[in-house]
All heavy atoms as a GROMACS GRO file, in nm:
protein
  651
    1MET      N    1  12.581   6.583   8.688
    1MET     CA    2  12.631   6.461   8.748
    1MET      C    3  12.721   6.382   8.653
    1MET      O    4  12.814   6.319   8.697
    1MET     CB    5  12.514   6.372   8.792
    1MET     CG    6  12.445   6.424   8.914
    1MET     SD    7  12.564   6.442   9.046
    1MET     CE    8  12.483   6.369   9.176
    2ILE      N    9  12.691   6.386   8.524
    2ILE     CA   10  12.769   6.309   8.429
    2ILE      C   11  12.914   6.356   8.427
    2ILE      O   12  13.004   6.275   8.420
    2ILE     CB   13  12.703   6.317   8.287
    2ILE    CG1   14  12.571   6.246   8.289
    2ILE    CG2   15  12.795   6.256   8.186
    2ILE    CD1   16  12.492   6.262   8.162
    3ILE      N   17  12.933   6.488   8.438
    3ILE     CA   18  13.067   6.541   8.438
    3ILE      C   19  13.144   6.495   8.559
    3ILE      O   20  13.260   6.458   8.550
    3ILE     CB   21  13.064   6.698   8.427
    3ILE    CG1   22  13.014   6.735   8.290
    3ILE    CG2   23  13.201   6.756   8.456
    3ILE    CD1   24  12.999   6.887   8.271
    4LEU      N   25  13.078   6.487   8.673
    4LEU     CA   26  13.145   6.441   8.795
    4LEU      C   27  13.188   6.296   8.780
    4LEU      O   28  13.298   6.257   8.818
    4LEU     CB   29  13.054   6.454   8.918
    4LEU     CG   30  13.030   6.595   8.969
    4LEU    CD1   31  12.932   6.597   9.083
    4LEU    CD2   32  13.159   6.660   9.011
    5GLU      N   33  13.104   6.215   8.718
    5GLU     CA   34  13.139   6.074   8.695
    5GLU      C   35  13.258   6.062   8.598
    5GLU      O   36  13.346   5.979   8.620
    5GLU     CB   37  13.019   5.997   8.640
    5GLU     CG   38  12.908   5.980   8.740
    5GLU     CD   39  12.780   5.924   8.679
    5GLU    OE1   40  12.780   5.888   8.560
    5GLU    OE2   41  12.679   5.920   8.752
    6GLN      N   42  13.255   6.142   8.497
    6GLN     CA   43  13.368   6.143   8.400
    6GLN      C   44  13.497   6.187   8.470
    6GLN      O   45  13.600   6.122   8.444
    6GLN     CB   46  13.337   6.238   8.283
    6GLN     CG   47  13.232   6.193   8.191
    6GLN     CD   48  13.196   6.298   8.085
    6GLN    OE1   49  13.244   6.410   8.088
    6GLN    NE2   50  13.116   6.260   7.991
    7ILE      N   51  13.490   6.285   8.553
    7ILE     CA   52  13.610   6.330   8.628
    7ILE      C   53  13.661   6.218   8.717
    7ILE      O   54  13.781   6.195   8.721
    7ILE     CB   55  13.579   6.455   8.705
    7ILE    CG1   56  13.556   6.574   8.610
    7ILE    CG2   57  13.693   6.488   8.802
    7ILE    CD1   58  13.505   6.700   8.679
    8GLU      N   59  13.574   6.151   8.785
    8GLU     CA   60  13.616   6.040   8.872
    8GLU      C   61  13.682   5.928   8.797
    8GLU      O   62  13.783   5.876   8.833
    8GLU     CB   63  13.494   5.987   8.954
    8GLU     CG   64  13.449   6.082   9.061
    8GLU     CD   65  13.322   6.036   9.130
    8GLU    OE1   66  13.278   5.918   9.102
    8GLU    OE2   67  13.267   6.109   9.212
    9ILE      N   68  13.624   5.894   8.679
    9ILE     CA   69  13.684   5.790   8.597
    9ILE      C   70  13.820   5.832   8.544
    9ILE      O   71  13.913   5.754   8.551
    9ILE     CB   72  13.588   5.755   8.479
    9ILE    CG1   73  13.464   5.686   8.530
    9ILE    CG2   74  13.660   5.668   8.373
    9ILE    CD1   75  13.354   5.672   8.427
   10LEU      N   76  13.831   5.958   8.500
   10LEU     CA   77  13.959   6.008   8.452
   10LEU      C   78  14.061   6.013   8.562
   10LEU      O   79  14.181   5.983   8.540
   10LEU     CB   80  13.943   6.142   8.385
   10LEU     CG   81  13.870   6.141   8.253
   10LEU    CD1   82  13.845   6.286   8.204
   10LEU    CD2   83  13.943   6.064   8.146
   11GLN      N   84  14.024   6.047   8.684
   11GLN     CA   85  14.115   6.054   8.798
   11GLN      C   86  14.166   5.911   8.834
   11GLN      O   87  14.282   5.894   8.867
   11GLN     CB   88  14.049   6.119   8.918
   11GLN     CG   89  14.039   6.271   8.897
   11GLN     CD   90  13.961   6.338   9.009
   11GLN    OE1   91  13.875   6.278   9.075
   11GLN    NE2   92  13.988   6.467   9.030
   12ASP      N   93  14.073   5.814   8.823
   12ASP     CA   94  14.118   5.674   8.850
   12ASP      C   95  14.220   5.632   8.742
   12ASP      O   96  14.322   5.568   8.772
   12ASP     CB   97  13.995   5.578   8.845
   12ASP     CG   98  13.908   5.592   8.969
   12ASP    OD1   99  13.953   5.650   9.069
   12ASP    OD2  100  13.794   5.544   8.960
   13LEU      N  101  14.188   5.665   8.617
   13LEU     CA  102  14.282   5.630   8.509
   13LEU      C  103  14.413   5.706   8.528
   13LEU      O  104  14.523   5.646   8.500
   13LEU     CB  105  14.218   5.667   8.372
   13LEU     CG  106  14.298   5.636   8.249
   13LEU    CD1  107  14.333   5.486   8.243
   13LEU    CD2  108  14.222   5.676   8.126
   14LEU      N  109  14.408   5.828   8.570
   14LEU     CA  110  14.529   5.904   8.597
   14LEU      C  111  14.617   5.834   8.700
   14LEU      O  112  14.738   5.823   8.683
   14LEU     CB  113  14.493   6.046   8.641
   14LEU     CG  114  14.609   6.141   8.674
   14LEU    CD1  115  14.697   6.165   8.553
   14LEU    CD2  116  14.556   6.273   8.728
   15GLN      N  117  14.556   5.791   8.811
   15GLN     CA  118  14.634   5.722   8.916
   15GLN      C  119  14.694   5.591   8.860
   15GLN      O  120  14.810   5.558   8.895
   15GLN     CB  121  14.542   5.688   9.032
   15GLN     CG  122  14.501   5.812   9.114
   15GLN     CD  123  14.624   5.895   9.158
   15GLN    OE1  124  14.718   5.839   9.211
   15GLN    NE2  125  14.617   6.024   9.133
   16TYR      N  126  14.619   5.522   8.776
   16TYR     CA  127  14.674   5.400   8.714
   16TYR      C  128  14.796   5.434   8.627
   16TYR      O  129  14.900   5.368   8.634
   16TYR     CB  130  14.568   5.334   8.633
   16TYR     CG  131  14.612   5.218   8.547
   16TYR    CD1  132  14.643   5.096   8.607
   16TYR    CD2  133  14.624   5.231   8.409
   16TYR    CE1  134  14.685   4.989   8.530
   16TYR    CE2  135  14.670   5.123   8.332
   16TYR     CZ  136  14.698   5.004   8.392
   16TYR     OH  137  14.740   4.899   8.317
   17ARG      N  138  14.785   5.538   8.546
   17ARG     CA  139  14.896   5.579   8.459
   17ARG      C  140  15.018   5.623   8.540
   17ARG      O  141  15.131   5.595   8.506
   17ARG     CB  142  14.851   5.693   8.367
   17ARG     CG  143  14.750   5.656   8.266
   17ARG     CD  144  14.808   5.566   8.159
   17ARG     NE  145  14.723   5.564   8.042
   17ARG     CZ  146  14.762   5.522   7.926
   17ARG    NH1  147  14.883   5.482   7.905
   17ARG    NH2  148  14.680   5.520   7.825
   18ILE      N  149  14.994   5.694   8.648
   18ILE     CA  150  15.105   5.737   8.734
   18ILE      C  151  15.174   5.620   8.797
   18ILE      O  152  15.298   5.616   8.799
   18ILE     CB  153  15.052   5.834   8.846
   18ILE    CG1  154  15.012   5.969   8.780
   18ILE    CG2  155  15.158   5.856   8.956
   18ILE    CD1  156  14.940   6.063   8.872
   19SER      N  157  15.099   5.519   8.839
   19SER     CA  158  15.165   5.401   8.900
   19SER      C  159  15.242   5.326   8.789
   19SER      O  160  15.352   5.269   8.819
   19SER     CB  161  15.064   5.308   8.965
   19SER     OG  162  14.974   5.252   8.872
   20ASN      N  163  15.193   5.322   8.667
   20ASN     CA  164  15.267   5.260   8.557
   20ASN      C  165  15.400   5.337   8.535
   20ASN      O  166  15.506   5.274   8.519
   20ASN     CB  167  15.189   5.260   8.428
   20ASN     CG  168  15.080   5.156   8.426
   20ASN    OD1  169  15.073   5.067   8.509
   20ASN    ND2  170  14.988   5.170   8.330
   21GLU      N  171  15.390   5.463   8.531
   21GLU     CA  172  15.510   5.548   8.508
   21GLU      C  173  15.614   5.527   8.621
   21GLU      O  174  15.734   5.514   8.593
   21GLU     CB  175  15.470   5.695   8.501
   21GLU     CG  176  15.580   5.786   8.452
   21GLU     CD  177  15.638   5.868   8.564
   21GLU    OE1  178  15.574   5.881   8.670
   21GLU    OE2  179  15.749   5.919   8.551
   22MET      N  180  15.566   5.514   8.742
   22MET     CA  181  15.659   5.487   8.855
   22MET      C  182  15.725   5.350   8.840
   22MET      O  183  15.844   5.334   8.868
   22MET     CB  184  15.582   5.496   8.986
   22MET     CG  185  15.542   5.638   9.022
   22MET     SD  186  15.431   5.653   9.162
   22MET     CE  187  15.527   5.574   9.291
   23PHE      N  188  15.646   5.250   8.795
   23PHE     CA  189  15.702   5.118   8.774
   23PHE      C  190  15.815   5.123   8.670
   23PHE      O  191  15.921   5.063   8.687
   23PHE     CB  192  15.591   5.019   8.731
   23PHE     CG  193  15.645   4.890   8.682
   23PHE    CD1  194  15.690   4.793   8.770
   23PHE    CD2  195  15.652   4.862   8.545
   23PHE    CE1  196  15.742   4.674   8.725
   23PHE    CE2  197  15.704   4.743   8.495
   23PHE     CZ  198  15.748   4.649   8.588
   24TYR      N  199  15.789   5.191   8.560
   24TYR     CA  200  15.891   5.199   8.452
   24TYR      C  201  16.015   5.273   8.503
   24TYR      O  202  16.125   5.232   8.473
   24TYR     CB  203  15.835   5.266   8.330
   24TYR     CG  204  15.722   5.188   8.263
   24TYR    CD1  205  15.606   5.250   8.222
   24TYR    CD2  206  15.732   5.051   8.244
   24TYR    CE1  207  15.501   5.179   8.163
   24TYR    CE2  208  15.628   4.980   8.189
   24TYR     CZ  209  15.514   5.041   8.146
   24TYR     OH  210  15.413   4.971   8.087
   25ASN      N  211  15.996   5.378   8.578
   25ASN     CA  212  16.109   5.448   8.635
   25ASN      C  213  16.193   5.356   8.729
   25ASN      O  214  16.313   5.354   8.722
   25ASN     CB  215  16.066   5.572   8.715
   25ASN     CG  216  16.049   5.695   8.624
   25ASN    OD1  217  16.114   5.702   8.521
   25ASN    ND2  218  15.968   5.786   8.664
   26GLU      N  219  16.125   5.284   8.816
   26GLU     CA  220  16.192   5.193   8.908
   26GLU      C  221  16.265   5.080   8.832
   26GLU      O  222  16.374   5.038   8.867
   26GLU     CB  223  16.094   5.135   9.007
   26GLU     CG  224  16.040   5.239   9.105
   26GLU     CD  225  15.920   5.189   9.186
   26GLU    OE1  226  15.884   5.074   9.178
   26GLU    OE2  227  15.867   5.273   9.262
   27SER      N  228  16.201   5.035   8.724
   27SER     CA  229  16.261   4.929   8.644
   27SER      C  230  16.388   4.979   8.573
   27SER      O  231  16.484   4.903   8.558
   27SER     CB  232  16.163   4.879   8.538
   27SER     OG  233  16.053   4.822   8.601
   28LEU      N  234  16.390   5.102   8.533
   28LEU     CA  235  16.507   5.161   8.466
   28LEU      C  236  16.631   5.159   8.557
   28LEU      O  237  16.744   5.149   8.511
   28LEU     CB  238  16.478   5.304   8.420
   28LEU     CG  239  16.399   5.313   8.290
   28LEU    CD1  240  16.354   5.457   8.268
   28LEU    CD2  241  16.484   5.264   8.173
   29ILE      N  242  16.608   5.165   8.687
   29ILE     CA  243  16.718   5.168   8.783
   29ILE      C  244  16.792   5.034   8.780
   29ILE      O  245  16.917   5.030   8.782
   29ILE     CB  246  16.668   5.200   8.926
   29ILE    CG1  247  16.615   5.340   8.930
   29ILE    CG2  248  16.777   5.175   9.029
   29ILE    CD1  249  16.541   5.372   9.060
   30SER      N  250  16.720   4.923   8.769
   30SER     CA  251  16.782   4.794   8.778
   30SER      C  252  16.817   4.728   8.642
   30SER      O  253  16.896   4.635   8.641
   30SER     CB  254  16.693   4.697   8.859
   30SER     OG  255  16.571   4.685   8.796
   31VAL      N  256  16.758   4.775   8.538
   31VAL     CA  257  16.781   4.709   8.407
   31VAL      C  258  16.910   4.756   8.351
   31VAL      O  259  16.942   4.876   8.343
   31VAL     CB  260  16.665   4.745   8.308
   31VAL    CG1  261  16.698   4.697   8.170
   31VAL    CG2  262  16.538   4.683   8.360
   32ARG      N  263  16.995   4.663   8.307
   32ARG     CA  264  17.127   4.693   8.249
   32ARG      C  265  17.131   4.680   8.097
   32ARG      O  266  17.212   4.741   8.030
   32ARG     CB  267  17.239   4.603   8.312
   32ARG     CG  268  17.248   4.620   8.462
   32ARG     CD  269  17.309   4.752   8.496
   32ARG     NE  270  17.313   4.771   8.641
   32ARG     CZ  271  17.260   4.876   8.700
   32ARG    NH1  272  17.207   4.976   8.635
   32ARG    NH2  273  17.268   4.886   8.832
   33ASN      N  274  17.047   4.595   8.043
   33ASN     CA  275  17.044   4.568   7.902
   33ASN      C  276  17.000   4.696   7.828
   33ASN      O  277  16.892   4.751   7.855
   33ASN     CB  278  16.946   4.455   7.871
   33ASN     CG  279  16.938   4.422   7.723
   33ASN    OD1  280  16.929   4.508   7.639
   33ASN    ND2  281  16.940   4.291   7.696
   34PRO      N  282  17.080   4.751   7.738
   34PRO     CA  283  17.048   4.876   7.669
   34PRO      C  284  16.916   4.873   7.593
   34PRO      O  285  16.842   4.970   7.588
   34PRO     CB  286  17.165   4.902   7.573
   34PRO     CG  287  17.273   4.814   7.619
   34PRO     CD  288  17.213   4.700   7.695
   35GLU      N  289  16.888   4.757   7.528
   35GLU     CA  290  16.764   4.745   7.454
   35GLU      C  291  16.641   4.750   7.545
   35GLU      O  292  16.539   4.812   7.518
   35GLU     CB  293  16.764   4.622   7.364
   35GLU     CG  294  16.868   4.631   7.252
   35GLU     CD  295  16.885   4.498   7.180
   35GLU    OE1  296  16.821   4.400   7.220
   35GLU    OE2  297  16.961   4.494   7.083
   36ALA      N  298  16.652   4.678   7.657
   36ALA     CA  299  16.543   4.675   7.753
   36ALA      C  300  16.526   4.813   7.816
   36ALA      O  301  16.412   4.860   7.835
   36ALA     CB  302  16.574   4.574   7.864
   37ARG      N  303  16.636   4.883   7.846
   37ARG     CA  304  16.630   5.021   7.897
   37ARG      C  305  16.556   5.113   7.800
   37ARG      O  306  16.477   5.198   7.838
   37ARG     CB  307  16.768   5.078   7.928
   37ARG     CG  308  16.832   5.017   8.052
   37ARG     CD  309  16.964   5.084   8.082
   37ARG     NE  310  16.957   5.226   8.112
   37ARG     CZ  311  16.922   5.276   8.231
   37ARG    NH1  312  16.888   5.195   8.330
   37ARG    NH2  313  16.912   5.403   8.249
   38GLN      N  314  16.584   5.094   7.671
   38GLN     CA  315  16.521   5.175   7.569
   38GLN      C  316  16.370   5.149   7.569
   38GLN      O  317  16.288   5.242   7.556
   38GLN     CB  318  16.580   5.146   7.434
   38GLN     CG  319  16.527   5.235   7.322
   38GLN     CD  320  16.596   5.210   7.191
   38GLN    OE1  321  16.672   5.112   7.176
   38GLN    NE2  322  16.567   5.290   7.094
   39VAL      N  323  16.331   5.024   7.580
   39VAL     CA  324  16.185   4.989   7.583
   39VAL      C  325  16.119   5.052   7.706
   39VAL      O  326  16.015   5.115   7.695
   39VAL     CB  327  16.168   4.836   7.586
   39VAL    CG1  328  16.022   4.798   7.616
   39VAL    CG2  329  16.210   4.777   7.452
   40PHE      N  330  16.182   5.037   7.826
   40PHE     CA  331  16.123   5.096   7.944
   40PHE      C  332  16.117   5.246   7.937
   40PHE      O  333  16.024   5.309   7.987
   40PHE     CB  334  16.200   5.049   8.070
   40PHE     CG  335  16.161   4.913   8.118
   40PHE    CD1  336  16.248   4.809   8.110
   40PHE    CD2  337  16.034   4.890   8.175
   40PHE    CE1  338  16.214   4.678   8.153
   40PHE    CE2  339  15.997   4.765   8.218
   40PHE     CZ  340  16.087   4.657   8.206
   41THR      N  341  16.221   5.305   7.878
   41THR     CA  342  16.224   5.452   7.861
   41THR      C  343  16.107   5.496   7.773
   41THR      O  344  16.037   5.598   7.804
   41THR     CB  345  16.359   5.501   7.804
   41THR    OG1  346  16.464   5.460   7.892
   41THR    CG2  347  16.361   5.650   7.787
   42GLN      N  348  16.085   5.426   7.661
   42GLN     CA  349  15.977   5.460   7.572
   42GLN      C  350  15.841   5.443   7.641
   42GLN      O  351  15.752   5.531   7.628
   42GLN     CB  352  15.985   5.374   7.446
   42GLN     CG  353  15.876   5.406   7.341
   42GLN     CD  354  15.889   5.548   7.287
   42GLN    OE1  355  15.999   5.594   7.253
   42GLN    NE2  356  15.778   5.620   7.283
   43LEU      N  357  15.825   5.336   7.711
   43LEU     CA  358  15.702   5.315   7.783
   43LEU      C  359  15.678   5.420   7.887
   43LEU      O  360  15.563   5.471   7.903
   43LEU     CB  361  15.701   5.175   7.849
   43LEU     CG  362  15.694   5.056   7.752
   43LEU    CD1  363  15.722   4.925   7.826
   43LEU    CD2  364  15.560   5.051   7.680
   44ARG      N  365  15.782   5.458   7.960
   44ARG     CA  366  15.767   5.565   8.058
   44ARG      C  367  15.731   5.694   7.995
   44ARG      O  368  15.642   5.767   8.041
   44ARG     CB  369  15.901   5.582   8.136
   44ARG     CG  370  15.890   5.687   8.244
   44ARG     CD  371  16.016   5.764   8.273
   44ARG     NE  372  16.080   5.812   8.155
   44ARG     CZ  373  16.212   5.831   8.151
   44ARG    NH1  374  16.287   5.805   8.255
   44ARG    NH2  375  16.266   5.874   8.040
   45ASP      N  376  15.794   5.727   7.882
   45ASP     CA  377  15.767   5.855   7.810
   45ASP      C  378  15.619   5.853   7.759
   45ASP      O  379  15.552   5.958   7.766
   45ASP     CB  380  15.862   5.875   7.697
   45ASP     CG  381  16.004   5.902   7.746
   45ASP    OD1  382  16.024   5.929   7.869
   45ASP    OD2  383  16.098   5.897   7.666
   46ASP      N  384  15.576   5.739   7.712
   46ASP     CA  385  15.434   5.728   7.667
   46ASP      C  386  15.338   5.754   7.784
   46ASP      O  387  15.238   5.824   7.768
   46ASP     CB  388  15.407   5.591   7.607
   46ASP     CG  389  15.477   5.567   7.475
   46ASP    OD1  390  15.524   5.668   7.412
   46ASP    OD2  391  15.487   5.450   7.434
   47GLU      N  392  15.372   5.697   7.897
   47GLU     CA  393  15.286   5.717   8.020
   47GLU      C  394  15.286   5.866   8.057
   47GLU      O  395  15.184   5.920   8.098
   47GLU     CB  396  15.332   5.626   8.134
   47GLU     CG  397  15.308   5.482   8.115
   47GLU     CD  398  15.162   5.443   8.105
   47GLU    OE1  399  15.074   5.514   8.153
   47GLU    OE2  400  15.135   5.336   8.046
   48MET      N  401  15.403   5.928   8.053
   48MET     CA  402  15.412   6.067   8.091
   48MET      C  403  15.325   6.154   8.000
   48MET      O  404  15.258   6.246   8.046
   48MET     CB  405  15.558   6.116   8.090
   48MET     CG  406  15.639   6.053   8.203
   48MET     SD  407  15.816   6.088   8.191
   48MET     CE  408  15.821   6.264   8.203
   49ARG      N  409  15.325   6.127   7.869
   49ARG     CA  410  15.241   6.203   7.777
   49ARG      C  411  15.093   6.179   7.808
   49ARG      O  412  15.010   6.270   7.804
   49ARG     CB  413  15.272   6.162   7.634
   49ARG     CG  414  15.399   6.232   7.576
   49ARG     CD  415  15.412   6.206   7.430
   49ARG     NE  416  15.453   6.071   7.398
   49ARG     CZ  417  15.579   6.025   7.405
   49ARG    NH1  418  15.678   6.105   7.443
   49ARG    NH2  419  15.605   5.899   7.377
   50ALA      N  420  15.056   6.054   7.839
   50ALA     CA  421  14.918   6.022   7.872
   50ALA      C  422  14.877   6.093   8.002
   50ALA      O  423  14.762   6.140   8.014
   50ALA     CB  424  14.903   5.872   7.888
   51ILE      N  425  14.969   6.104   8.098
   51ILE     CA  426  14.938   6.169   8.223
   51ILE      C  427  14.908   6.316   8.200
   51ILE      O  428  14.810   6.370   8.252
   51ILE     CB  429  15.056   6.152   8.325
   51ILE    CG1  430  15.061   6.010   8.374
   51ILE    CG2  431  15.048   6.251   8.438
   51ILE    CD1  432  15.189   5.970   8.446
   52VAL      N  433  14.989   6.380   8.120
   52VAL     CA  434  14.969   6.525   8.090
   52VAL      C  435  14.834   6.540   8.020
   52VAL      O  436  14.757   6.631   8.053
   52VAL     CB  437  15.084   6.580   8.004
   52VAL    CG1  438  15.054   6.715   7.948
   52VAL    CG2  439  15.214   6.583   8.082
   53SER      N  440  14.806   6.457   7.926
   53SER     CA  441  14.676   6.465   7.854
   53SER      C  442  14.556   6.446   7.948
   53SER      O  443  14.461   6.520   7.938
   53SER     CB  444  14.676   6.360   7.740
   53SER     OG  445  14.553   6.360   7.675
   54LEU      N  446  14.564   6.347   8.033
   54LEU     CA  447  14.456   6.323   8.127
   54LEU      C  448  14.439   6.440   8.222
   54LEU      O  449  14.326   6.481   8.252
   54LEU     CB  450  14.481   6.195   8.207
   54LEU     CG  451  14.455   6.066   8.133
   54LEU    CD1  452  14.507   5.947   8.212
   54LEU    CD2  453  14.305   6.047   8.111
   55GLN      N  454  14.547   6.495   8.271
   55GLN     CA  455  14.539   6.611   8.357
   55GLN      C  456  14.472   6.730   8.292
   55GLN      O  457  14.390   6.799   8.353
   55GLN     CB  458  14.679   6.652   8.409
   55GLN     CG  459  14.734   6.556   8.510
   55GLN     CD  460  14.879   6.582   8.552
   55GLN    OE1  461  14.957   6.634   8.470
   55GLN    NE2  462  14.916   6.549   8.672
   56GLN      N  463  14.504   6.751   8.166
   56GLN     CA  464  14.445   6.859   8.088
   56GLN      C  465  14.292   6.834   8.072
   56GLN      O  466  14.213   6.926   8.086
   56GLN     CB  467  14.512   6.874   7.955
   56GLN     CG  468  14.652   6.931   7.965
   56GLN     CD  469  14.728   6.926   7.832
   56GLN    OE1  470  14.687   6.859   7.738
   56GLN    NE2  471  14.835   7.000   7.827
   57LYS      N  472  14.254   6.710   8.045
   57LYS     CA  473  14.112   6.678   8.029
   57LYS      C  474  14.036   6.701   8.159
   57LYS      O  475  13.927   6.754   8.160
   57LYS     CB  476  14.096   6.535   7.983
   57LYS     CG  477  14.131   6.511   7.840
   57LYS     CD  478  14.115   6.365   7.801
   57LYS     CE  479  14.169   6.344   7.659
   57LYS     NZ  480  14.166   6.203   7.616
   58ILE      N  481  14.096   6.656   8.269
   58ILE     CA  482  14.036   6.675   8.402
   58ILE      C  483  14.020   6.824   8.432
   58ILE      O  484  13.911   6.867   8.473
   58ILE     CB  485  14.112   6.603   8.510
   58ILE    CG1  486  14.105   6.451   8.492
   58ILE    CG2  487  14.068   6.644   8.649
   58ILE    CD1  488  14.203   6.371   8.577
   59ASP      N  489  14.123   6.899   8.405
   59ASP     CA  490  14.115   7.046   8.428
   59ASP      C  491  14.003   7.110   8.347
   59ASP      O  492  13.932   7.196   8.392
   59ASP     CB  493  14.250   7.112   8.398
   59ASP     CG  494  14.359   7.077   8.497
   59ASP    OD1  495  14.323   7.027   8.605
   59ASP    OD2  496  14.475   7.100   8.464
   60ARG      N  497  13.992   7.070   8.219
   60ARG     CA  498  13.888   7.127   8.132
   60ARG      C  499  13.750   7.092   8.184
   60ARG      O  500  13.658   7.175   8.189
   60ARG     CB  501  13.902   7.076   7.986
   60ARG     CG  502  14.006   7.153   7.908
   60ARG     CD  503  13.994   7.124   7.757
   60ARG     NE  504  13.996   6.985   7.725
   60ARG     CZ  505  14.109   6.916   7.698
   60ARG    NH1  506  14.227   6.974   7.709
   60ARG    NH2  507  14.106   6.789   7.665
   61LEU      N  508  13.731   6.967   8.226
   61LEU     CA  509  13.600   6.927   8.277
   61LEU      C  510  13.569   6.996   8.407
   61LEU      O  511  13.454   7.041   8.429
   61LEU     CB  512  13.598   6.775   8.297
   61LEU     CG  513  13.582   6.691   8.172
   61LEU    CD1  514  13.601   6.542   8.206
   61LEU    CD2  515  13.450   6.714   8.107
   62GLN      N  516  13.669   7.013   8.496
   62GLN     CA  517  13.642   7.082   8.620
   62GLN      C  518  13.610   7.228   8.600
   62GLN      O  519  13.524   7.282   8.669
   62GLN     CB  520  13.763   7.065   8.713
   62GLN     CG  521  13.775   6.925   8.770
   62GLN     CD  522  13.897   6.902   8.852
   62GLN    OE1  523  14.000   6.969   8.835
   62GLN    NE2  524  13.888   6.808   8.943
   63SER      N  525  13.678   7.294   8.505
   63SER     CA  526  13.649   7.434   8.482
   63SER      C  527  13.512   7.454   8.415
   63SER      O  528  13.438   7.547   8.448
   63SER     CB  529  13.760   7.497   8.398
   63SER     OG  530  13.761   7.445   8.270
   64SER      N  531  13.472   7.363   8.325
   64SER     CA  532  13.343   7.375   8.263
   64SER      C  533  13.232   7.338   8.358
   64SER      O  534  13.120   7.386   8.347
   64SER     CB  535  13.334   7.283   8.136
   64SER     OG  536  13.336   7.147   8.172
   65GLU      N  537  13.261   7.251   8.454
   65GLU     CA  538  13.161   7.212   8.554
   65GLU      C  539  13.116   7.333   8.631
   65GLU      O  540  13.001   7.349   8.662
   65GLU     CB  541  13.220   7.104   8.647
   65GLU     CG  542  13.125   7.064   8.757
   65GLU     CD  543  13.194   6.978   8.860
   65GLU    OE1  544  13.315   6.997   8.882
   65GLU    OE2  545  13.128   6.893   8.912
   66GLY      N  546  13.206   7.422   8.664
   66GLY     CA  547  13.173   7.538   8.744
   66GLY      C  548  13.081   7.634   8.663
   66GLY      O  549  12.983   7.684   8.719
   67ILE      N  550  13.107   7.648   8.540
   67ILE     CA  551  13.023   7.737   8.454
   67ILE      C  552  12.882   7.684   8.444
   67ILE      O  553  12.782   7.755   8.458
   67ILE     CB  554  13.089   7.754   8.317
   67ILE    CG1  555  13.219   7.830   8.329
   67ILE    CG2  556  12.993   7.826   8.219
   67ILE    CD1  557  13.305   7.831   8.204
   68ILE      N  558  12.870   7.552   8.414
   68ILE     CA  559  12.740   7.489   8.396
   68ILE      C  560  12.660   7.499   8.525
   68ILE      O  561  12.539   7.531   8.524
   68ILE     CB  562  12.755   7.342   8.356
   68ILE    CG1  563  12.831   7.328   8.225
   68ILE    CG2  564  12.620   7.271   8.350
   68ILE    CD1  565  12.753   7.366   8.107
   69SER      N  566  12.722   7.467   8.636
   69SER     CA  567  12.646   7.472   8.765
   69SER      C  568  12.603   7.613   8.797
   69SER      O  569  12.497   7.628   8.869
   69SER     CB  570  12.727   7.409   8.877
   69SER     OG  571  12.845   7.488   8.900
   70LYS      N  572  12.674   7.713   8.755
   70LYS     CA  573  12.630   7.850   8.780
   70LYS      C  574  12.510   7.889   8.690
   70LYS      O  575  12.420   7.957   8.735
   70LYS     CB  576  12.745   7.948   8.754
   70LYS     CG  577  12.853   7.941   8.860
   70LYS     CD  578  12.968   8.030   8.825
   70LYS     CE  579  13.080   8.010   8.928
   70LYS     NZ  580  13.199   8.084   8.891
   71LEU      N  581  12.510   7.837   8.567
   71LEU     CA  582  12.399   7.867   8.479
   71LEU      C  583  12.276   7.787   8.510
   71LEU      O  584  12.162   7.837   8.498
   71LEU     CB  585  12.443   7.841   8.333
   71LEU     CG  586  12.551   7.929   8.277
   71LEU    CD1  587  12.592   7.882   8.141
   71LEU    CD2  588  12.503   8.073   8.267
   72PHE      N  589  12.294   7.664   8.547
   72PHE     CA  590  12.181   7.573   8.575
   72PHE      C  591  12.202   7.508   8.713
   72PHE      O  592  12.242   7.390   8.723
   72PHE     CB  593  12.173   7.463   8.470
   72PHE     CG  594  12.162   7.517   8.329
   72PHE    CD1  595  12.266   7.515   8.243
   72PHE    CD2  596  12.040   7.569   8.284
   72PHE    CE1  597  12.257   7.569   8.115
   72PHE    CE2  598  12.029   7.620   8.159
   72PHE     CZ  599  12.136   7.618   8.069
   73PRO      N  600  12.172   7.578   8.816
   73PRO     CA  601  12.189   7.516   8.951
   73PRO      C  602  12.095   7.401   8.971
   73PRO      O  603  11.985   7.398   8.916
   73PRO     CB  604  12.157   7.634   9.044
   73PRO     CG  605  12.079   7.731   8.962
   73PRO     CD  606  12.118   7.712   8.819
   74LEU      N  607  12.141   7.305   9.056
   74LEU     CA  608  12.060   7.187   9.081
   74LEU      C  609  11.940   7.221   9.167
   74LEU      O  610  11.833   7.162   9.152
   74LEU     CB  611  12.146   7.078   9.148
   74LEU     CG  612  12.255   7.020   9.062
   74LEU    CD1  613  12.339   6.923   9.142
   74LEU    CD2  614  12.197   6.950   8.938
   75ARG      N  615  11.956   7.311   9.259
   75ARG     CA  616  11.848   7.351   9.346
   75ARG      C  617  11.787   7.482   9.299
   75ARG      O  618  11.862   7.574   9.265
   75ARG     CB  619  11.897   7.371   9.490
   75ARG     CG  620  11.946   7.244   9.554
   75ARG     CD  621  11.980   7.267   9.699
   75ARG     NE  622  12.095   7.181   9.722
   75ARG     CZ  623  12.190   7.210   9.809
   75ARG    NH1  624  12.182   7.320   9.880
   75ARG    NH2  625  12.290   7.131   9.830
   76PRO      N  626  11.655   7.490   9.295
   76PRO     CA  627  11.594   7.618   9.255
   76PRO      C  628  11.624   7.725   9.360
   76PRO      O  629  11.628   7.700   9.480
   76PRO     CB  630  11.446   7.586   9.246
   76PRO     CG  631  11.428   7.459   9.324
   76PRO     CD  632  11.560   7.390   9.328
   77ARG      N  633  11.644   7.846   9.311
   77ARG     CA  634  11.663   7.959   9.399
   77ARG      C  635  11.534   8.006   9.456
   77ARG      O  636  11.434   8.018   9.384
   77ARG     CB  637  11.733   8.071   9.325
   77ARG     CG  638  11.874   8.040   9.282
   77ARG     CD  639  11.936   8.152   9.215
   77ARG     NE  640  12.073   8.110   9.170
   77ARG     CZ  641  12.144   8.181   9.090
   77ARG    NH1  642  12.105   8.300   9.048
   77ARG    NH2  643  12.262   8.139   9.052
   78ILE      N  644  11.530   8.034   9.582
   78ILE     CA  645  11.406   8.080   9.646
   78ILE      C  646  11.417   8.224   9.686
   78ILE      O  647  11.514   8.274   9.723
   78ILE     CB  648  11.373   7.990   9.770
   78ILE    CG1  649  11.355   7.847   9.724
   78ILE    CG2  650  11.250   8.042   9.842
   78ILE    CD1  651  11.333   7.750   9.833
   0.00000   0.00000   0.00000
């Protein structure tokens, strides 16, 4: 169960990071100041790296969850 809770938390965080990345992308469309564009670009790139990292963590947890549940099923076999 702990792994499922961790996955849910990470998925919520992933959605938050994706919405941030979308905001930075949308902001880049309207910002004309080169320094401000550079800041938004850096923030967007940071979010993109965080998104990739979170997706990898979620994938690892989901793949390990399958192995654990096969070894130690929640319901006893009859």
